[in-house]
C-alpha positions as CSV (number, residue, x, y, z in Angstrom):
1,M,259.9,51.5,-107.6
2,S,261.2,51.6,-103.5
3,S,260.0,53.8,-101.5
4,V,261.7,56.1,-99.6
5,K,262.7,56.0,-95.3
6,I,264.4,58.7,-94.0
7,F,266.3,58.1,-90.9
8,S,269.0,60.6,-88.8
9,G,271.6,60.7,-86.5
10,S,271.2,62.0,-83.1
11,A,273.4,65.4,-83.6
12,S,270.8,66.4,-86.5
13,K,267.9,65.8,-85.4
14,Y,266.1,68.7,-85.0
15,L,266.9,69.4,-89.2
16,S,266.3,66.0,-89.9
17,E,263.0,66.6,-88.2
18,R,262.1,69.4,-90.8
19,I,263.2,67.9,-93.3
20,A,261.0,64.7,-92.9
21,A,258.2,67.5,-92.5
22,S,258.6,68.9,-95.8
23,Y,259.2,65.9,-97.5
24,G,255.7,65.0,-96.4
25,K,256.4,61.7,-94.3
26,P,257.4,61.1,-90.6
27,L,261.1,60.2,-89.7
28,G,262.0,56.9,-89.5
29,D,262.2,55.1,-85.7
30,V,266.4,54.4,-84.8
31,E,267.3,53.8,-81.5
32,L,270.6,54.4,-80.4
33,Q,272.4,52.1,-77.4
34,K,275.3,53.2,-75.8
35,F,277.3,50.6,-73.7
36,S,278.9,52.1,-70.6
37,D,282.0,52.4,-71.8
38,G,280.7,55.2,-74.7
39,E,280.5,52.4,-77.5
40,L,277.6,52.9,-80.2
41,S,275.0,50.5,-81.5
42,P,272.2,52.2,-83.5
43,Y,269.4,50.0,-84.5
44,F,266.4,50.4,-87.3
45,T,263.2,49.5,-85.3
46,E,261.4,48.7,-88.4
47,S,261.7,47.0,-91.9
48,I,263.7,48.7,-94.2
49,R,264.0,45.7,-96.6
50,G,263.7,47.1,-100.1
51,H,263.4,50.4,-99.3
52,H,265.5,53.9,-100.0
53,V,266.9,54.7,-96.9
54,F,268.1,58.2,-96.6
55,L,270.4,59.1,-93.6
56,I,270.6,62.3,-92.4
57,Q,273.6,63.2,-89.9
58,S,276.3,66.0,-90.0
59,T,279.9,65.4,-88.9
60,F,280.7,68.2,-86.8
61,P,282.6,67.2,-83.6
62,P,282.8,64.9,-81.4
63,A,283.8,61.9,-83.9
64,D,280.9,60.1,-82.4
65,N,279.2,61.4,-85.1
66,I,280.6,60.3,-87.6
67,M,281.1,56.7,-86.1
68,E,277.4,56.6,-85.6
69,L,276.4,57.5,-89.1
70,L,278.7,54.6,-90.2
71,L,277.4,52.2,-88.1
72,M,273.7,53.8,-89.1
73,I,275.2,52.4,-93.0
74,D,276.2,49.1,-92.2
75,A,272.9,48.5,-90.3
76,A,270.9,49.4,-93.0
77,R,273.3,47.4,-95.3
78,R,272.8,44.2,-93.7
79,A,268.6,45.1,-93.1
80,S,268.6,44.9,-97.1
81,A,268.0,48.2,-97.7
82,Y,267.6,49.1,-101.7
83,K,270.1,52.1,-101.6
84,V,271.7,53.9,-99.3
85,T,272.3,57.8,-100.1
86,L,273.8,60.1,-96.7
87,V,272.8,63.2,-96.2
88,V,275.2,65.7,-94.4
89,P,274.1,69.0,-94.6
90,Y,278.1,70.0,-93.1
91,F,280.4,68.0,-94.2
92,G,283.1,68.1,-91.1
93,Y,286.9,67.6,-91.9
94,A,286.2,69.6,-95.0
95,R,288.8,71.8,-94.1
96,Q,291.7,69.3,-94.4
97,D,291.6,69.0,-98.0
98,R,294.8,69.4,-99.2
99,K,298.7,68.6,-98.1
100,D,299.5,72.5,-97.1
101,K,302.7,71.4,-95.4
102,P,304.5,68.2,-94.9
103,R,303.5,65.3,-93.0
104,V,299.6,66.3,-92.6
105,A,296.6,63.9,-93.1
106,I,293.9,65.0,-95.7
107,G,290.8,64.5,-93.3
108,A,288.0,64.9,-96.5
109,K,289.4,62.2,-98.3
110,M,290.0,60.3,-95.6
111,L,286.1,60.9,-94.9
112,A,284.9,60.4,-98.3
113,N,286.9,56.8,-98.3
114,I,285.4,55.8,-94.9
115,F,282.1,56.7,-96.4
116,E,281.9,54.1,-99.1
117,A,283.5,51.6,-97.5
118,A,281.1,51.5,-95.1
119,G,278.2,51.1,-97.7
120,A,277.1,54.5,-98.7
121,D,275.2,54.8,-102.3
122,R,275.4,58.3,-102.4
123,I,275.9,61.4,-100.7
124,V,274.1,65.1,-100.4
125,T,276.0,68.1,-99.1
126,C,276.6,71.6,-99.1
127,D,278.5,74.2,-99.6
128,L,281.7,72.5,-99.4
129,H,284.7,74.2,-98.4
130,A,285.9,73.4,-101.6
131,G,284.6,72.5,-104.8
132,Q,286.9,69.7,-105.6
133,I,286.3,67.9,-102.2
134,Q,283.5,66.0,-104.6
135,G,285.9,64.2,-106.4
136,F,287.3,62.5,-104.2
137,F,284.3,60.3,-104.0
138,N,283.6,57.5,-106.2
139,I,280.1,57.7,-105.6
140,P,277.8,60.2,-106.8
141,V,277.6,63.7,-104.8
142,D,274.7,65.9,-105.3
143,H,276.3,69.1,-104.0
144,M,273.8,71.8,-103.0
145,D,274.2,75.5,-102.7
146,A,272.9,77.5,-100.3
147,S,272.5,80.5,-102.8
148,A,268.8,79.0,-103.6
149,I,268.2,80.1,-100.0
150,F,270.2,83.5,-99.6
151,V,269.8,84.8,-102.8
152,P,265.4,85.0,-102.1
153,Y,266.5,86.7,-98.4
154,L,268.5,89.3,-100.4
155,Q,266.5,90.5,-102.8
156,E,264.1,92.7,-101.0
157,S,267.6,94.4,-99.2
158,I,269.6,95.4,-102.5
159,T,270.3,98.4,-103.0
160,P,272.9,100.7,-105.4
161,D,274.7,101.2,-102.1
162,T,275.3,97.5,-101.5
163,I,278.9,95.7,-102.1
164,F,279.7,92.2,-102.2
165,A,283.1,90.9,-99.8
166,S,285.1,87.7,-99.6
167,P,287.2,87.1,-96.3
168,D,290.1,85.9,-98.3
169,V,291.3,85.7,-101.4
170,G,290.4,81.8,-101.5
171,G,286.4,82.6,-101.5
172,T,286.5,85.1,-104.3
173,A,284.8,83.0,-106.5
174,R,281.8,82.1,-104.2
175,A,281.4,86.2,-103.4
176,R,281.9,86.9,-107.3
177,K,278.9,84.3,-108.1
178,Y,276.7,86.6,-105.8
179,A,277.8,89.9,-106.8
180,K,277.8,88.3,-110.8
181,H,273.9,87.4,-110.1
182,F,273.0,90.5,-108.7
183,Q,275.0,92.7,-110.8
184,L,277.1,94.6,-108.0
185,D,280.6,95.4,-107.6
186,M,283.2,93.0,-104.8
187,V,285.9,94.1,-102.9
188,V,288.4,91.0,-101.1
189,C,289.5,91.6,-97.8
190,D,293.3,90.0,-98.0
191,K,294.3,88.1,-94.6
192,Q,297.6,86.5,-94.0
193,R,297.8,83.8,-90.7
194,K,300.6,82.5,-88.6
195,K,298.2,79.5,-87.5
196,A,295.1,78.3,-87.6
197,N,292.7,80.5,-86.2
198,E,295.2,83.0,-85.6
199,I,295.3,86.3,-88.3
200,D,298.4,88.2,-88.5
201,S,297.6,90.9,-90.7
202,M,294.4,92.0,-93.1
203,Q,293.3,94.7,-95.8
204,V,291.1,95.5,-98.2
205,I,291.7,95.3,-102.1
206,G,288.6,97.8,-103.3
207,D,286.7,100.5,-102.1
208,V,283.9,100.3,-99.5
209,E,283.4,104.0,-98.6
210,G,279.3,104.9,-98.1
211,K,278.7,101.4,-98.8
212,D,276.5,98.3,-97.1
213,V,278.9,95.7,-97.2
214,I,277.8,91.3,-97.3
215,I,280.6,90.0,-96.6
216,F,280.1,86.0,-98.1
217,D,281.5,82.4,-97.0
218,D,281.2,79.0,-96.4
219,L,281.5,78.3,-92.6
220,V,282.7,80.6,-89.4
221,D,284.4,79.0,-86.6
222,T,285.9,81.2,-84.4
223,A,284.7,84.5,-86.6
224,G,287.7,86.0,-85.6
225,T,288.4,86.2,-89.4
226,L,284.9,87.9,-90.0
227,C,284.6,90.2,-86.9
228,K,288.2,91.6,-88.3
229,A,286.5,91.5,-91.3
230,A,283.7,93.7,-90.2
231,D,285.7,96.2,-88.2
232,M,288.5,96.8,-90.9
233,L,285.4,97.5,-93.8
234,K,283.9,99.6,-91.5
235,D,287.2,101.9,-90.2
236,K,287.2,102.3,-94.1
237,G,284.0,104.0,-94.0
238,A,281.6,101.3,-94.5
239,K,278.1,102.0,-93.6
240,S,277.4,98.6,-92.7
241,V,278.5,95.2,-93.0
242,R,276.3,91.9,-93.0
243,A,277.9,88.6,-93.2
244,I,276.3,85.2,-95.2
245,I,277.5,82.4,-93.7
246,T,276.0,78.6,-94.7
247,H,277.6,76.8,-91.8
248,P,277.5,78.1,-88.4
249,V,280.2,76.2,-86.4
250,L,280.7,78.7,-84.0
251,S,283.2,77.5,-81.6
252,G,285.5,78.9,-79.2
253,K,284.8,82.1,-78.1
254,A,282.8,83.1,-81.4
255,Y,279.6,84.3,-79.5
256,E,281.6,87.1,-78.2
257,N,283.3,87.9,-80.9
258,I,280.3,88.5,-82.5
259,A,278.9,90.6,-79.7
260,N,281.4,92.6,-79.2
261,S,282.3,93.5,-83.0
262,T,280.6,95.9,-85.6
263,L,279.1,93.2,-87.5
264,D,275.1,94.0,-87.7
265,E,274.2,90.8,-88.3
266,L,274.8,87.4,-89.0
267,I,272.7,85.4,-91.5
268,T,273.1,81.7,-91.7
269,T,271.7,78.2,-92.2
270,D,270.4,75.0,-89.8
271,T,272.8,72.8,-91.2
272,L,274.9,72.9,-87.7
273,P,272.6,73.7,-84.4
274,L,273.7,76.8,-83.0
275,K,275.1,76.6,-78.9
276,E,274.1,80.0,-78.0
277,K,271.5,82.9,-79.0
278,S,272.1,85.8,-80.6
279,D,270.2,89.2,-81.5
280,K,272.8,89.5,-84.1
281,I,272.6,86.1,-85.6
282,K,269.5,85.6,-88.1
283,V,268.9,81.3,-89.2
284,L,267.1,80.0,-92.4
285,S,266.2,76.4,-92.4
286,V,267.6,74.4,-95.7
287,A,265.2,71.9,-94.8
288,D,263.1,72.1,-97.6
289,M,265.9,72.2,-100.2
290,F,267.4,69.0,-99.0
291,A,263.6,67.9,-99.0
292,K,262.9,68.8,-102.5
293,A,266.3,66.9,-103.2
294,I,265.1,63.6,-101.6
295,R,262.3,63.6,-103.5
296,K,263.7,64.3,-106.6
297,I,267.0,61.8,-106.2
298,H,264.4,59.0,-105.6
299,D,262.2,59.7,-108.0
300,N,265.7,60.0,-110.6
301,E,265.0,63.5,-111.5
302,S,267.4,66.3,-112.3
303,I,268.3,68.6,-109.3
304,S,269.3,71.5,-110.9
305,S,265.8,73.4,-111.0
306,L,267.0,73.7,-107.0
307,F,270.2,75.8,-108.1
308,I,270.0,79.6,-108.4
């Protein structure tokens, strides 16, 4: 059987090192050359002929991160790798999963096509913005669920006064999953947008008086929705408001918004690197989960044991 070799793109090296350490194997050596105009040229400095190659890179901006991953796929294919599996902890462009207005691109589908065309055999990712994005691929997709990390963390802090919340109607399935697991109630924050990253109005559907509220979402970008939801929940009588977010995109004034909000704590993962430190933000690592997934995929075992 082919042996595993794990490589990282430059943007996710901080996480790849943790995944490789958890797997019990050193991270493979890949060097990234840059021409003076910024053109990328990655190359593997060790033989990967006949090996099962795992390439780790989240596809967040700048677009060079995507281009680097594509060039690594092509280089691995041309170096006679047995298989090329992508580990994309944060799948960027997943918010562009449909035509919500005329004459727009479906970015998630386009990325799926590009990864397949480049030669990827499989993709492993976590908490896609919309689960149906798995269907955009014609190769196997292992869609990891961060609840395997969040549920054990929450176990000790859950009380009869805890209630779960979705920051919008679209995220109710996510919050309901946790509510069902812990056998607790949930509420929904219904929002209306004028345009992206700008909320027009919001209201709470449900009673949070005297409750410890935990908001669930897949990603936080400018944190405008999250902070407005926290402020509104506190106005409605909530004792505390925490948030569980898988992907900390945190762009624009996100850190400032979180610091100035009534949000008590933001619990997230390291699928993306934090740009700043904040006393309100706690980071849990996905490294062990992905390392276990890599082992099971290579050994052709089921990964269902990794789900709650």
